N, C-alpha and C positions, 0 to 999 in steps of 0.2 A: 264515567259520567263526563260529558263535555264541560269545558270551562264556561262556554257561552255560545249562543247562536247569534249570527250576524245577519241583519237585513239591510241591504243596500237600497236606500230610499232615494228615488229619482225625482222627488218633489211632491208637494201636497197634491193629492187627488190625481196623480198621473197613472195610477193603477185603479182597477175597479174597486168600488166600495167593499165588495165581498172579501177582497184580499186584506184590507185594513181591519175588517171585523175578525177575520181569522187570526191576524197578527195580535189583536187585542186579547182574543181568547187564549192564544198560546202564552202570552205574557203572564196571564193569570194562573195558568195550569202547569207550565213546565217547571221542573225542579232546578233549573238554571236560568240565568238572565238572557234576555234578547237585547242585543245592542243594535241600535239603528245608526247607520253611518250614511253620510251624504256629502256631496260636493256642490249641491245647488238644485235648481229646478230645471229639468231638461226642456219642458215645454216653453218656459219663459226664455230660455236660451235660443231655442229654435225661432221663436217670434222675434227676438232681438236681432238675430242674424238677418231675418227677413227685412227688418227696418233699417238696420245700421250697416249691414254687410260685414258683421263681425264673424270671427271663427265660430264654428258650431260643431258640437259633438253629435253630428246628425245620425239619425236612424238610417237604415239603408232604403231610402225612398226610391221609388221608380221614376225615371225621367225619360221623357220623349224628346229625343234629339235627332234632327235630320231624318225623320221618318222611321227611326228605330227606337225600341225600348231598351233601356239599360238600367242598372241598379247602382246607385252610388255606394262608395265604400262605407261600411258601418263603423262608426266611432263611439256610439253611445254605450255599448257594453263595456268597452275598455275604460272610458272616462268616468262613467257613472256607476259601474259595478266593480270592475277589477281594481281600479285605483283606490277607492275608499276601503274596500275589503283588505287590500294589502297594507294600507296605512295602519289599519287597526291591528292586523297580524304582526306587523313590524314593531309596533308600539308594545304589544303583548310580549313579543319575543325579547325585547330589551328589558322589560320589567321583570320577567321571570328567568331570563338567561337560559331559556329552553327552546328547542325547535318547536315549531307549530305544526300539529297534525290537523290538517283541514279535512273535515268530513264533507263529502259532496253527495247529495241525495239523488244521484242518477240511478234509475231502476234498471232491471235486466233488459228491458226493451231498448234501452239507449246505451248499451255497452260500448258502442262505437264512439261515444263521446268521452270515454275515459282518456285522460292525458296525465302525464307526469308533470309535476311542478317545474317551472323554469326559473325558480328562485331558490337559493340554498336554505333559507330559513323556514321554508314551508314544504311539507310532504303531504301527498294526497292519500286519502283513504275513501273507499266507496262501500259503506256498510250494507246498503241494500243489495248490491251485487254480491257481496260476500255471503249474504243470506239467501241469494238466488230468488229475490223478490221482484216480481213484475209490477207494473203499475196497477194491474187488476188485483194482485195480492195486497198491495198497499191499501186500496179502496176497501177490500174485504176486512183487513186488519182494523181499519178505523170503524167500519160499520159494526163489527163484532163487539167492540168496546164502547159503542154508543157515542163515539166522538163525531163532531160535525164534519161534513164533507169538505175536503180541502179544495178551494178554487185554484184555478191556474194563475200563477203569479206572472203577469205579463202586462206591459203597458197597453192601454186601450187603443193606442195609435200605432202599434207595432206592424210594420209592413209584412212581416213573416206570417201574420195571421192567415189561417185558411178561410175559404169561403164559408165553411161550416161554422167557424167561430164568429165571423162577421154576421152571419144570419142569426146565430144565437144571441149575439149582443144586441142586434137590432130588435129582436123579439122580446128578450128577457131583461135587458139592461139599457133602457132608452137613455138614461143619463150619460152613460159612457158613449153610446152611439152618437148622441147629439154633439158631444165634445169632439169625437173623432171626425164627424162631418165638418164641423167648424174649423178644426185644425187643418183638415185636408184643403179647405178653401184658402186658408191663410198661407199655406206653403207654396201655393201656385206662384211660379217665378221667384221662388225663395233662393237664398244663397247666391245673389247675383255675381259675387266675385269668384264663384266656383263653377256654377252650372250655366250651360248654354241653352237649356230648355226648361219646360215646365215640369215641376215635381208633383208626384201623386203618392198617396198612401197605398192605393191598390195597384196590383200588378197589371191590370187592364189599361192603366194610364187614362182612366176615366174618373170624373168626380165620384167620390165614394157614394154620394147620395143617388147616383144614377146607375150603379152596378146592380145587375141581376144575380142574386145569390142562390136562385133556385137550382135544384138538381135536374138532370136530364129526365128522371122519372116524373118529377113535379111538372116538367114542361111537356109531358105526354109520351116520353120514350118508354117503350115496352121493356119491362124487366123480365127476362126469361129464366132467371136463376132463383125465383122464389119457390119454384116447385122442386120436388125431389129429383135428383140427378143420378142416373145409373152409372155414370162415369164411362160410358161407351161411345159417346158422340165424338170424342177426339178433341174437344175444345180445351 
């Protein structure tokens, strides 16, 4: 049995409401506590950097500089996720005088993300990979037991979001979508002491509100793979 689960909180309402509802449900149903750790509010820090030119633990925003698109170095994961998690682990290590075994919920689909710990007081373990469970297996496991569907835990303004996720957010989570559109406008010409160009949340370097998230099929492109394939055409 784990000692505790740890949720790195990047600030109030910085993730979709569905994530916080899931977290509340877990706190009531898990046989061990969930500890919420935080170093502040990431969105407020981003906006503060925009106004004051302060240092910012910026997400990897896309920037249009001298006619070329580039992606600025990501600092948010280290500062707002790794740092508070390690502070908690270090505190627990000193209190118990035992090494910390950190369980990481990477499924078999993401085995390439497995890494050894780079600090001596923490060792990593990947229970889902040990059980050879894919993401689909996890979904089926939850459904079989009547548990609620687990939403993706990710900031609503994450530049790594796929067009599929953006389209889903726009369609099903207008609250998060409106926040993302507003922040996208706010970061234009942000971080003046670091960037020489305009920053955008979407990789197209267009305002989020103007991006077309439709698929090629939705735009009229013929899909030839909906029919049965004999496997002889050489494609």
